[in-house]
N, C-alpha and C positions, 0 to 999 in steps of 0.2 A: 502493499500499500503504500502509495507516495505521501509524503509530509505536506500538510498544508499550512499555512500561517497559523488558523486557529489551532491546529493540533498540537503545535510547537508551543506556542503560548499557553496552551493547557499543561503541557507537560513541562513548561518552564515554572510556572506557578505552582506545580503540585512540588518539584524539588525544591524550590525556596519554601514553602510552606514546610515541607518535611523537615528541612534542613534547619529552620526555625524552630519547630517544635520537639523533633526528636533527637537534634543534634545528629553526630556522625556515626554511622554503622554501616552493616551491607544494604540494608533496604535503601537508605538515604544515597548511595552509592549507586544502586542501580538506576534511582530514578534519575538521577544528575547525567549519567552516562547517557541513557535515554535520550535526554532532553537534548546533549549535544550531537548525537548521533541524527536525531530529526532536524536539528539544526542545518549541521552540515548537509544533509540531504535535500533540505529545502533551498540551500544558497543564499540566505539572507545574512548579511555580514552584521546586522543589529542584534537579530535574535542569537547567531553564533557566538557572538561576543558575550552577551548575557550567559547563555549557559556553558560556556566555554571560563569565562571570569568564575563562574559559581564552582565548577567541576576544579578549576587549578587551586581555588581555598581550601575545599576541602580535601583535596589530595596533599596539600601544604601541612593542614592542621592534622593529617594522619601521620607524614613522613616523619614532619619534624617534631613531632610529639613522641613519637618512638624511636627516634634516632636510626630511618630507614634511609634510604638513598635518594637524595633529591634532585639528581640528574633530570628525571622526568619533569619535576616542579619547576625548574629551570627551564627547561625547552617550552614548556606550556606557558610561563609567565612571560616569555620573550614572545611567543606566538599572539598573547592577550596584548600586549604594547604593540605589536607590528598592527595588527586589527584594528585597534583602537584609534591609530595614528591617522587611518583613512575615514574615521569616523568624527573626529572632533570637529570638523568643518559642516557636519549636518546638525542643524538644529535640533532635530528631533530626536538624536543620539547622541548629541553632546554631552548630556550629563551622565550618561551611562559610560561613553569613552573616558572620561574624566575620571570618576571612580575605578573602573577596571584598570588603566593604567597605575595610579596613585596606589590602588591594592598590590596589583602585580610588584611596582616597586618595591613595596612593603616585603612582599613574600621572597625576592631577590635578595634583599638584605638580611631575611632572617636565615636563608640558606648557606650563607656567610660572604654573597657577595655584595658587601657593605657600600663600597663605593659606587658600584652599579644601582644599587637601588635607591642611595642617597640624590644621585644624579638625575634619576625619572622621577622622583618625588619633588625635589626643589624644583626643576623645569618646570611641571604642572602646575606647581602654586605659582610660579613668578607669571605663569600664562592665565592664571585663574583669577588671582588677587585683584588685579585693578577692575575686573569686570562687576556692573551692577547685579544685586540678586534680587531681582526684580520680578521673578515668576518661580514657578514651582522648580522648573528644571534646572535654571539657573541657582538656586538654593541648595540643590542637591549637589551640584557641581562643585560648587564653593565647600560644601561642607564635607565633600570626599575629599578634596584635594587638603583642606584644613586638617583634618582627621589624620591624614598620612604624613603633613609636615610636622604637626606637633607632637606624633609618634616617634618621627625620625630623630628630632632634635630633643627627645627627652632626658640625652645626656647634657645638655647646655646649660645656658643661662636660663635660670627657672623664672627669674621675673620677667624676662622677655617673653617666656611662654605662658605667663598666667592669662594675659588678657585674649591670646589666642585660644588657648584651652577652653576659657570660659565662653566665648563666642562658638566654638565648637557645640559645646553642651547645648547652648541656648538654641543654635539653628538645629541640630538634631531633634532636640524637643519641639521643635516648630513641624519639622519635617512628620514626627510620629505623631502629633494632634492631628495635623491637617490631611495625611493619607489614612491614617489608620490601620498602616501594615505592621503586620507582627515582625517582618524583619528590620523596620523603622524603630521598634521598641527595642529590638534586640541591639540594633547599633546605638541607643542612647545607652543601655546598660554597659556597653562598650565605652563609649564617651566617658560616662560618669568615672569609669573605672581608671582612665587616662586623666582625668582632671583630678582624682584623688591622689595620683603619682605625682602631678605637678604642684597640687596642695602640699603635699608631704615635702618635697623639695624647698617650698615657700615657707616652710616650718608654720603650715597654718593649720594647728590639728583641727580648728574648728570647720574648717572647710573641707578637710577630708572626712571627719564625720557625718557632714551632710549629705556629700557625694557619696559615700560609703553607704550609708543606711538607704538612702534612694535606691542605689545599684541593688541592694539585697532585696528591695522591694519589688524591683523589677524582675530580679532573678527567678523569685519565687512563682513566678507565673509560666516559666519555660520548665521541661522535663530533658531527661536523658543525661549521659555520661558529661557532659563539657558545662550544661547547668549546674549538675551538684557539684563539680571541680571549683567551679567560680564561687558558688554559695559558700563552701569552705573558707576558699582563701579570704573572703570577705567577712566571713567570722572572725578567721585568723587576727585578721588586721583591726578588726571592730574591739577584740579583745584587748589588743595591745594598746590601742587608744585608751582604754578603758582602766587598765593598770598602769597608766600612765596620769591619768586624770581621774581618778576612782568618785569624785565629787560631782563629777558631770555624766547622767546618765544616758545610755543608749537607747533612743527609741526610734522604731523601725515606723515608717510613714504607711498609711493604709495603701492600699493597690492601685486606686484612684488618683491618690495625690500627684503623682507626676504629671498630671495634666494642666495642673493649677499653679505649680512651683513658679516663683518667678526669676528673674534673671540672674545667671551665674556670674555675670559681669558686675551687676551691683553687689553680689556677695563678695565678690573679689575686691572691690572697693573699699570696703571696710575697715577700719584701722587695724584689727586683728581681734584675736580670742578674746580680748576684755569687751569688745562690743557685740558686732552680731547683726545681722540682718534678720529680715522677717522669717526666712526659713529657717536659718539657724537658731533664732532665739525659740522658734517653735519646737523645733527637733529637741532644744535642750529643755523644754518644759515639762517638768515631772509630775505636777499636781494634776495634770490629768492622765489617768490610769493607761493610755495610748490607743490606738487604733484598733479598730474591729479585726484586724489582719493579722493582729498576733502579738504586739508587744516584743521583747529581745529576740534576736534572732538565734536558733538552738545552739547550746552551750555557751550563750554569749551573757554578758551581765545582765542583771535585773533592772528595768526602768528606776527602780526608787520611786519612794512616794514622799519625799518632805513638804512639810507645811500643811499636813492635812489636820483637822479639827480632831482633837481626842476624844470628842462627845460621840455618842451612839454606841452600838452593842457591844458587850466585852469582848476580847481578845479571844479570838477561836471563833466566833459567832459572826454570822452575816444577815443585815437584813433583809426580810422577805419584800421585794418590790414588786409590785402588780400594777392592774388599773385603777385600784381604788387608792393606792399611794399616789400614784400619777396625777389622779384626779384630785387630791387632797393638797398636794404640793402646788398644783394651779391655782386653786381657790386660796391659798394662802399668799403665793405671789400677787394675784390681783387685790387681795386686802392691803398688802403691803405698799403698791403702787396708789392706792387709795389713797392711803395714810399720808404718803407723801405729798400728793396733788392736795391734801387738804391741810398741808403744812404742819401736820403732828407729827414732826419729824424724828422726835426720840424713839418713839414708838414704832415709826415705819422702819427706822434703822434697826431697831431690834427684832423684828419681824423678818425683813430680808436677811440680815447677817445670821440668823439660825436657821433659816431656810437654806441658804448657799452651803451652809456647813454641813446640813444633812444631805441635800443632793449631792455634794463631794463623795460622801460615803455611799449614796445609792450609785453612783457612777461606777466604783469600784465593785460591785456585787451584781452589776447588770451587764447585758449584753443584748445585742440585736436591735431590733425596734424599742424594746424597752429603755436600753440605754440610750436611743437617738432621743427618746420622751424626756428622759430625764437631763440630758445635756441640753436640750432647749430651755429646759427650765432653768437648770444651773446657771447658764449663759446668763439669761434674762436676769435673774436674782442679783448675780453678780453686778451686772451692767444698771440696772434701777438704783442700786446701791452706791455704785460709783456715780454715778449722776447727781444722786441725793448729795454726797457728801461733797461733789464739788459745787452744786448750788450754794452750800454752805458754807463755800470757801475753804474746804479741807482738802483740795487737789492733792498733795500729797499722799492723803490716806487715800483718796480715790483712786489714783494711778493704778496702784497694784492690782485693785479690783478690776479697773477696765481692761489692762493688759490680760488677766486671766479669762475675763469675758470675752476677749477675743480668740484666744487659744481655745478655748471649749468650744466657741462657735463654729469656728474652723474647722477642728476635729470632726463635728456632726456632719459639717458639709460635706468632708473628704468621703467621710463613711457613706454619705447618700451617693456620692459619684460612684463610687465602687461597687454600689448596691443595685439592684434592680428595681428602681423606685419611681413612681410618677415625676414628669418633670415639673409640675407645679410643685411638688414638694420639696426638690432640688433647689427651684428658683427661689424658694421663700427661705431656706436654709442660706443661700448665697446674700441674699439680702440683708437676714439679719446679721450674718457674719459681717459685711461690709459697713450696715450700720453702727456696727462695736466699733471698727475700725476706726471710722470718720471721727466720731465722739469720744473714742478713746485718744484720737491724735489733739484732739482739743484740749484734753486734759493733761496729753503730754507737753503742750504748747505753754499751758499754764503753770507747769511744774519748772520750766527751763529745761526741757529735754527736747532740743531741734532736732538731732539725730533721730529721736523716735516720733516725733511730729511727720519728718519728711518719710520714714520708714511706712508707717503705718497708712498715710495719704497716697502713697506710691503703690502700696500693697492694694488698696481698694481699688485705684483706677486699674491695675493689670488683671484683676480677677472681673470688672466689669464691664472691660472696654468693649467687648462684642455683645452685651447685652443689648435685647431689644424691648423687654419687658418695663413697662412705665415706670414701676417702682424702682426697679435696676437702673433705669437710665435718669432716675432722677437721683437716685445715691451717688452714680457716676459724676452728674453734674455737680454736686456739690465738693465731692473729692478732688474733680480738677479744678473748681474754683478755690479752695480752701489752699490746694497745694500751688497753685500759681500766686497766690497771695505771700505764702511763705517763700516762693522762689523770686520775690519782686526785686531783689538786690541781684537776678541775675536775667537780665528780660531777654536773653536769648532763649532760655529754658521757659520763663513764666509768659512769654507771648504766646507761644503755641498751644499752650495748657489752656490759658486763661480763653483764646479763641476757639477750643474746642469746647469750652465749659458755654459759650455764648450762644454757639450753634445748637449744640444739646438743650437748653434751656429756652432758646428762641423757640423750638420746635416745640416743646412741652408746656410753653405759656398758654392758657386758656382764658378768654375773658372772665369766665365765672368763677376761676380758681386765683384768690388774691394771692395765696401762697407763690404759686408758681409765676405769677406776673413780678412778685416782689423780688423771688430769687433771679428772675431775667434780668430787673432791672439793677439788681445787686452786683451781677457780673458786666452788664453795660458800664458800669462806674468803674470797674476793676480794669477793664480793657482800655478805655479812657485814660486811667491814672497811667498805664503801662505804655498806651501811644505816647502822652505827654510826655512820660520819662525818656524816651528814645526821641523826641521830639518829630514824630510822624503826625503832622497836623491834620492831613485829610483824614487819618483814621479814626483822630481823637474828635474831629467836626462830625464825621458820621455815626460815630459810637452815642456821643452826646445827643444829635439830632434824633435817635432812633428812640433815646430813653425818654426823651420831653412827654412825649404822649401816655407813656405808660406813669410817670410821675402825676398825671392830672386821674388817674383813675381811683376812685374813692375806696381810702383803707386799705391800697396797695401797698402803701409802704410809709415806714417811719418818717416824721418830720424832719430828722437829722438827713434823710437821704435826699430829699430836694434841697435841703439847703447844701449839701457837699458836692451836688451837681451844679447848683449855682456858682460856687466858688470856682469850681472846673471851668465852667463856661466864662467865667471873667478871664480866668486865664488865657484860653485858648483864644479869646477875642481879643487881648493884647497881643498875644505873639502871633496870629493868624487871622489879621482881620478881613483880608480881602475873601478868604476862604468863608468866614462867618458872614459877609455882607452878601454873598452868594447865596449862602444856605439861606440868609432871612428873604432875600428876594424871591427864593423859590418855594418859599413858605415852610420850609423844614427846621429851622432854627426857632424852638419854641421858647428862649428865653428872655427875659425884659431887656429893653432897649439899653439900658445902665450894663448889661451882660454883652453889648454887642458892639 
């Protein structure tokens, strides 16, 4: 039977899937060689490159791993490089040609031909590095070349490698998220392992811990000898980290957490182990008992549980938590909120504090859907108490509660993402977590924690950036606005954030929703201020002109907002009189003549 493109594609897909799921073995070898033979018979260079590249990699893993003869591995690698060279100029095959060339160079180096392998990889990186990564295929090509060059340079300058390794992880995560391919998730696990090696060279155990725990979480998803070997290696590395820093627990994230992790470039930019970005801080938070997927890796150190209340059942017992307990806790939360709203602050604080302590114990004793319900209430109790203390001026006391509310809410959301739950439930959990982030950021700002302020707002933006639901879009608008205001001293960063907030809040503004009008007006004010800061007078005039009619809406804004807009209008009129006169003549400048 003559091979057809559809048949070859089917064989290629089956070979890739089997390799990703089951690892190396007789069945995988047969599947891959069948795909190579079919591609050769078809005479399609692109499909042959894919099949031959996969076969060469699998052969290399077998021969190099057991010390076998590598002559055939080298021959196949050179065949891959030659075949790929003829496809680099083909837009439809460019990404795979880059990937297979870079991979073949790494294989050659692993067989002992270090100089030849390095020359192939560096040449490919020089060709790809200047190109824009503005399409899926371009991102694939850049990721492949970047992964190869980082791997080849591991023995070199770690400081130079850090940004490249972080970009590699970020790009590979994006590919895994966007394509949903099992092989892309495997490649992400490999990229995390490479990043961990770079972090070790940088003497950043905090980054090693984050990368290794995430890598372990991903490796658990696959089977086969290679996956088991990978898990054992990660476990050994995590155990060594724990021995060096026993006070920092090792917590493996849930199986769906990888989809929402923030940028490793941001993590790399952190000052070091004493600080820590959101992912690092969340991984180190030990007061939450850990994600549903399982706590510590087998044979690894326990997550620890400092800081829990000693109240509750006696040692050796566990409270029984069922629907009745959850309903009772929900009623107590509602009562605590009502007391706070009625300014019965002492009683409200007592009710919320006792409830939060009790729910922390329930979290340790539950799992599945019950734990998710407990975490929803626990995060809410912590949040409400934090906001109460913040309102009373006790922001330092409020900060730790606010941060823990974020950690609990995020763990709940990650568990929902990993499970088969309705989209509406997952969306509601994300909205809760993002709300806690935005309000905890305000508390961080009030307590003189600028790094935490920026960290939380950035995380809220990252998690909600693609949201389409109105509640999530409103939260995103607030996070963008607040982050832009916090970055006002850096206009190159603040301006695009504020403009995104302006566009988003403009879409959400509704005539019958005073809150949405007020939020839009507030962001128009911010964009006007930023335009004045950078002396962009046309933008300043436009934003203030758009703002004017909103200020006329009854009860849509506080008087201070209109007063501030008037002050800005006066300044713009003095600095750009011709633009203001033109706007007034067109009927779009709503401010009094004294401000024109």
